[in-house]
C-alpha positions as CSV (number, residue, x, y, z in Angstrom):
1,A,0.1,0.0,0.0
2,G,1.1,3.4,-0.6
3,F,1.3,6.6,-3.1
4,S,3.6,4.8,-5.8
5,V,1.5,1.4,-5.3
6,E,-1.8,3.2,-6.1
7,L,-0.1,5.3,-8.7
8,L,1.3,2.4,-10.7
9,Q,-2.1,0.6,-10.4
10,A,-3.9,3.6,-11.8
11,M,-1.4,3.7,-14.6
12,E,-2.0,0.1,-15.4
13,R,-5.8,0.8,-15.7
14,T,-5.4,3.2,-18.5
15,G,-4.4,0.0,-20.7
16,E,-1.4,1.9,-22.0
17,V,1.2,-0.2,-19.9
18,E,1.3,-3.4,-18.0
19,I,3.0,-3.2,-14.7
20,E,4.2,-5.8,-12.1
21,L,5.1,-4.2,-8.8
22,V,8.4,-5.3,-7.2
23,P,8.8,-4.1,-3.5
24,G,12.2,-3.5,-2.1
25,Y,14.6,-1.1,-0.8
26,W,16.3,1.2,-3.1
27,R,19.7,-0.6,-2.8
28,E,18.5,-3.9,-3.7
29,N,16.3,-2.8,-6.4
30,I,18.8,-0.5,-8.1
31,T,21.1,-3.7,-8.4
32,R,18.2,-5.5,-10.0
33,F,17.5,-2.7,-12.3
34,H,21.2,-2.7,-13.5
35,A,21.0,-6.5,-14.1
36,G,17.9,-6.1,-16.2
37,Q,15.8,-7.7,-13.8
38,L,13.6,-4.5,-13.5
39,D,12.3,-2.1,-16.5
40,A,11.9,0.9,-14.4
41,M,12.6,2.6,-10.9
42,A,10.0,4.6,-9.4
43,N,10.5,7.8,-7.4
44,V,13.8,9.1,-8.9
45,I,14.7,12.6,-8.3
46,R,16.3,14.6,-10.9
47,T,19.8,15.2,-10.1
48,D,22.9,15.4,-12.3
49,A,23.9,11.9,-11.3
50,N,20.5,10.4,-11.9
51,Q,20.3,11.9,-15.3
52,Q,23.5,10.1,-16.2
53,E,21.9,6.8,-14.7
54,F,18.4,7.1,-16.1
55,D,16.2,8.6,-18.7
56,L,13.4,10.3,-16.5
57,S,9.6,10.4,-17.0
58,I,7.4,13.4,-16.7
59,A,7.1,14.4,-13.0
60,H,4.3,12.6,-11.0
61,A,5.0,14.2,-7.5
62,W,6.7,16.5,-5.5
63,V,7.5,17.3,-1.9
64,H,9.1,20.2,-0.2
65,G,12.4,19.9,1.6
66,V,12.2,19.7,5.4
67,V,14.6,20.7,8.2
68,Y,14.4,19.6,11.9
69,R,16.1,22.1,14.5
70,R,16.2,22.5,18.2
71,A,13.6,24.7,19.7
72,D,15.9,27.5,20.4
73,R,17.4,27.6,16.9
74,P,15.8,30.2,14.3
75,A,13.3,28.9,11.7
76,I,14.6,27.9,8.3
77,Q,11.7,28.6,5.9
78,H,13.7,29.5,2.6
79,T,16.9,28.4,1.1
80,R,18.4,31.9,1.7
81,D,17.9,31.1,5.4
82,F,20.7,28.4,5.1
83,A,23.4,31.1,4.7
84,G,26.0,30.9,7.4
85,K,24.7,27.9,9.2
86,I,25.9,24.5,9.7
87,I,23.5,21.8,8.1
88,A,23.5,18.2,8.6
89,T,22.5,15.8,5.9
90,V,22.6,12.0,5.5
91,Q,24.8,10.2,3.2
92,G,23.3,8.8,-0.2
93,T,20.1,10.8,0.4
94,A,18.6,13.2,-2.5
95,A,19.2,16.0,0.1
96,N,22.7,15.5,0.6
97,S,23.4,15.3,-3.1
98,D,21.5,18.2,-3.8
99,A,23.1,20.3,-0.9
100,L,26.4,19.5,-2.0
101,R,25.7,20.5,-5.7
102,Q,24.1,23.8,-4.6
103,T,27.2,24.5,-2.4
104,G,25.1,24.4,0.5
105,W,23.0,27.4,-0.4
106,K,26.1,29.4,1.6
107,A,25.8,27.0,4.5
108,T,28.4,24.4,5.8
109,I,27.2,20.8,5.0
110,R,28.0,18.0,7.2
111,T,27.3,14.5,6.0
112,Y,26.3,11.7,8.7
113,E,25.9,7.9,8.1
114,S,22.4,7.8,9.5
115,A,19.4,9.9,10.3
116,Q,19.7,9.2,14.1
117,A,23.4,10.6,14.0
118,A,22.2,13.7,12.2
119,F,19.5,14.0,14.6
120,D,21.9,13.6,17.7
121,A,24.4,16.2,16.3
122,T,21.7,18.9,15.7
123,D,20.5,18.3,19.2
124,R,23.9,18.6,20.7
125,G,24.1,22.0,18.7
126,E,26.9,20.8,16.4
127,C,24.5,21.7,13.6
128,D,22.0,24.1,13.3
129,A,19.5,21.9,11.4
130,V,19.2,18.6,9.6
131,L,17.9,18.7,6.0
132,F,15.7,15.9,4.3
133,S,14.1,15.7,0.9
134,N,10.6,14.8,2.5
135,R,9.2,14.3,6.0
136,V,10.8,11.4,7.6
137,A,9.1,9.0,10.0
138,F,12.0,6.8,11.1
139,P,11.1,5.3,14.5
140,G,13.1,6.7,17.2
141,A,14.7,9.3,14.7
142,N,13.6,12.6,16.2
143,D,13.5,11.7,20.0
144,H,14.8,15.1,20.8
145,G,11.5,17.0,20.1
146,Q,13.0,19.2,17.2
147,K,10.8,21.4,15.4
148,R,10.0,21.0,11.6
149,D,10.3,23.4,9.1
150,F,9.1,23.1,5.5
151,V,11.6,25.1,3.1
152,D,9.1,26.8,0.8
153,D,11.4,27.2,-2.2
154,L,13.2,23.9,-2.1
155,I,10.9,21.2,-3.9
156,Y,11.9,17.6,-4.9
157,R,10.3,16.3,-8.0
158,F,9.9,12.6,-8.7
159,H,10.0,10.7,-11.6
160,L,10.0,7.1,-13.1
161,G,13.4,6.2,-14.5
162,V,14.4,3.7,-17.2
163,K,17.6,2.9,-18.9
164,P,19.1,5.5,-21.3
165,G,18.0,5.3,-24.8
166,E,14.9,3.0,-24.0
167,R,12.5,5.6,-25.6
168,E,9.7,3.3,-26.5
169,K,9.5,2.3,-22.8
170,L,9.8,5.8,-21.6
171,A,7.1,7.1,-24.0
172,R,4.5,4.3,-22.9
173,L,5.2,5.4,-19.3
174,N,4.9,8.8,-20.0
175,Q,1.4,8.4,-21.8
176,A,0.1,6.5,-18.8
177,L,1.1,9.1,-16.6
178,A,-0.1,11.8,-18.7
179,T,-3.5,10.1,-18.8
180,V,-3.5,9.6,-14.9
181,I,-2.5,13.3,-14.5
182,E,-5.2,14.7,-16.9
183,T,-8.2,12.4,-15.5
184,D,-7.4,13.9,-12.0
185,A,-6.7,10.2,-10.7
186,L,-3.2,11.5,-9.5
187,A,-4.5,14.4,-7.6
188,R,-6.9,12.0,-5.7
189,I,-4.1,9.6,-5.1
190,Y,-1.9,12.4,-4.0
191,S,-4.2,14.2,-1.6
192,K,-4.6,10.7,0.2
193,W,-1.1,9.8,0.7
194,V,1.2,12.9,0.3
195,G,-1.2,15.7,1.0
196,P,-1.5,15.1,4.7
197,I,2.5,15.6,5.1
198,E,2.8,18.7,2.8
199,P,2.0,22.2,3.5
200,R,-0.5,22.2,0.8
201,P,-2.3,19.8,-1.6
202,I,-1.2,19.2,-5.0
203,R,-2.6,21.4,-7.8
204,L,-2.9,20.1,-11.5
205,A,-1.0,23.2,-12.4
206,D,1.9,22.0,-10.6
207,L,2.5,18.8,-12.8
208,R,0.9,19.7,-16.1
209,P,4.1,21.5,-17.4
210,Y,5.8,18.3,-17.0
211,A,3.0,16.2,-18.5
212,L,4.1,16.1,-22.2
213,P,4.3,12.6,-23.4
214,G,7.7,11.5,-24.4
215,A,9.5,14.4,-22.4
216,T,12.6,13.4,-20.6
């Protein structure tokens, strides 16, 4: 159950693509993908590295970046608020890659091996906040009662990814996605699963610019 499952099921119901769902963690599924055992990966964020590894579909979802901070530290609500601060990130996450690519938005970026380590460092005052690409719900990760801020101008868009050059496969996925978007099925699924953790619900206009079949 979840956003991706219902989205992929809705895509299959369009009759434009047949989909078999393969659950698993990213690390194990990306190995299967490179071995040719999977045709596509769900929830791929557009980064320089990912654009080398995948051809990406039109966007099907977005979430705001989110920071956690101690209650005695100032709010961080825009990327300009990062300037001069020390920001914790978790190794291998989209937030970590994006922060390093953006040279930290004039902040010092510290990378930790786990969310728990990043939260602990923030609680000790070694970092001003910890940055994630979405609202995390790791059990026990935020034991310190830290405040959560959505970063209004930091948005991560999600795509389906296929191997580079697989144009026919990508076109079929894009067509199914575009159909789901235009029939408002995506908006209903998004409101159910993502809307409750986002500062405002999805609007069709947010995704329509990315809904051209065959776009990459």
